[in-house]
N, C-alpha and C positions, 0 to 999 in steps of 0.2 A: 197253273203252269206245269207243263210236262218237262222233265229234265232227262236228257239222254246223254250217255257217255261214250257210246260206240257208234261207228259208222253204220253198222247193221241196224241198230235201233233208230238212228236218224233216218235212214232210207225208208224203213217201215212206217215211221211217223209221217214223213213227207208224203208217202204214197196214200196214206189215209186222209191227210188234210188237203192235199192238192192232187187228186187223181187226174189222170189224163192231161187235158189241156188247161186245167184250172190254173189260175195265177199262182206263182210261187210267193213266198212271204216277203214282206218288207223286213229287211235284214239289217241288224246292227252288230257288226263284229267288235268285240272288246277283248282286252286283256284283264278285265276285272278291276277291282279297287274303284268301283263306280262312284261318280260324283255328279254334280249338277250338269256338267257338260254331256255326260252320257245320257242323263235323263232327258235333255233336250233332243238328243237323237232318237230316243225311244218314243218321245211324244210326236216327233215329226213322222216317224215310221207308222205310228198308230193312226195318224191323220191321213196317211198316204194310202194304206192298203187294208184289205179285209182282215189280215192277221199278221202277227209280228213274231219274228224269230230273232234270237240273239245267240252269239257264241261267247264263251269265256275260255280263253286259252292264252297262257303266257308263252309266247312263241320263242323257243330257244334259238331258232335260226337267225333272228334279227338282233341278237346280242353278241357283241364281240367278246373275246377273252378279256377278263378284267372289268367288264361292265356289270351292271347291277341285277343280273338274272336271279342270283340266289336270294337277294333281299328285296326284290320287287314286291310291292304290297300284294298280299293274297288274303282276301276277305270274302270267302265264298258264301258264307251264310248271310252276311249283310247284303252282298250283291244279289242273292236270290230274293231277298225281301224287297229290294228296290225293283227288281224286274217284275215280280209278282204285282207289286203296287201299281206299276206303270202299264200293266196290261199285256206283258209279254206272254205269248202263248206257248212258245217252245224255246228251251235253252239247250244248246249243244255245248257240253263241257268235257271234252275228251282229255285223256292223259297224253303226254308227249309221244309215247310209243304207239298210240293209236293213229296219230297223224304222221309220224315218221317211223315206220316199222323198220326192223333190222334190215340192212342192205339197201335202204332207200338212198339214192344219190342224185336224182334229177332235181334241178332247181330252175327258177325262172330268172333269166338275165334281163334286168331292167334297161339295158343299153346305156347310152350316155347320160340319161337322166339320173341314173343310179350313182353317178360320180359328181353330182352337183349339190350345193348347200350341205345338208346333213350327210350326204354320201361321202363328202370329203373327210369330215371328222370321224365318220363311222363307216369305214370300208366294209362292204358286204351287207350293210344294214338293209338297203332297199331290195337286195336279192332275197333276203329273208322275208321282208314284208310282201313282196310280189308273190313269192312262193306260197306263203300261208293263205293269202287272200285268194289267189287262184284256186287253191285246194278247196277253200270254203265256198267260193262261188260255184265250183264244180259240184260239190256235195249238196249244197243248199238250193241251187237253182232259183235264186231270188228274183222277184220282179223288180226290186229296187234295193240298193244298199246305201247306208247313211254313214257319212264321215264328217269330222269336224274341220273347220277352216284353220284351226290352230296348227294342224299338221299339213301345211300347204304344200310342202315338197312331196310328202306322201301322196297327197291328192293328185298332184301332177303325174307321179309315177303310175298310180292306179288308173287314172283317166287314160293314159297311153296304153296300159295293159288291156283295159276293157275294149278300146278301139282296135288295137293290133291283134288281139286274140279273139275278136268277134264275140265277146260275151254279150248275151241278149238281156240287158238289164239297164236300169237308170241308176247312175251313180250321183247321189244327191249330197251336196255339201252344205252343212248347216253352220250358222255363225258361231264364232268363238264365244264361250260363256266365261265371264270374268267374276272375280271376287269384287266386293265393293270398292277396294282400292285399285282395281284395274288389272291385277295379276291374273293371267289366263289360268283357268282351271286345269289342273294336271294331277295325276296320281302321284307324281314325284314331288309335289309341293310338300308332302308330309315329311320329306327328308330335311327340310329347311329349319334351322334354328330361328328363334325370334329375330335376331339381328340379320340373318341371311334373308328371312322373309321380307323384312323392310327393304333391304338392298334390292331384292328382286323386283320391286315395284318400279325400278328405274327402266325396265324394258318397255313397259307400256307408255310411260311418260316420254321416252325417246321416240316411240312410234307416233305419238300424238304431236310431238314437235315437228317431225318430218311431214306429217299431214298438213301442218300449218305453214311450213316453209319448204316445200319439195325442191325448189330450185337450189337450195343449199343443203341438200340431204346429207351428203357425205360429211360435211363439216359439222352439221348438227349431230349426227350419229357419233362421230369421233369425240366431240366434246361431251355429249350426254352420257356416253358409256366409258369415259376416261376412268382408268383405275380398275376396270372389270376385266376378267379373262374372256375376251371376245373371240369366238370361233368364226363368226361371220356377221356382217352388217351390210346388207346389199339391197339394191333395187334390181329386180329381175322380172322378166316376162313370166307370168304365172303358169304358162303352159310348158315352155322350154326350160325355165329356170336359168336362162342366160342373162347376163347383165344387160340393162337397158337404161335409157335416159328416163327421168321422171316424166310420167304422163298418166292421165286418168286411166285406171284399170291395172296399172303396174303393181307388182307385189313388193312391199318393203318387208324384209325378213331379217330377224336377228336371232343369234344363238349365243349364249354365254354360259359360263360356269360360275355358280355362286357357291363358294365352298367346294364341295365335291359333287354338287348337283348340277346337271345340265338342264337348262331351260331354253325353250324356243318360244317365239311369238312373231306375229306378223299383222299387217293391215294391207288392205287394197287402197291405193290412192284414189281419192274422190276427185270429181271435177273441180278445176280451179282456173282462174283467169290466165290466159296465155300472154 
């Protein structure tokens, strides 16, 4: 696996690997602290294209003041070992000043989507996400990019960005990978104490209850999440993120704080009797 840290090195490598009209990489953007969820994206990318590229960049623009930018897990050597094992061909791991040079001011406005679900609790978060992903797509020119369903609101924002800014790539969403007890894989799970870790399993149990009884979704979510610090628990259209009545294909999304750790999870409602 080749590791590059500058845009100049990346462009040189891409020119050598995909000259002219050759397909760009199957691309997996990450913030590091890789886990089984990331591995599933890497394997999907490997199955999709002739070669795989990944990025490792903890993006300061998507963290608000007071959030966990400083303590976000950074495990570069372990991440490289995982990427190598999973057949990643190229890793782009830039420093913040390489991506955001002095004087850089332009950002990507995600529009109304940026103020829904996670955008309410984290103002400016999706502006930071859209900006870094747009930069990476521009630099990497991927044929496809892979993201996890766990970040459903992010997926909606990025799908809109790909459409509206005419990026020529396939945005592929892979299923959420879970721990044996149902907790969605997340780099932030490492923040949880044993007691908080047990409490966090209530998220997926709540979603499962809604899947079984979608007609009473709001009551089910209110009762199942009672006593937790809930940021949102909603049924929304998976593209617009606007509230909707329960129906097959609707997104059921929750966000809570367990101790000081913010956790998100979601499911897509399956078909059920009308």
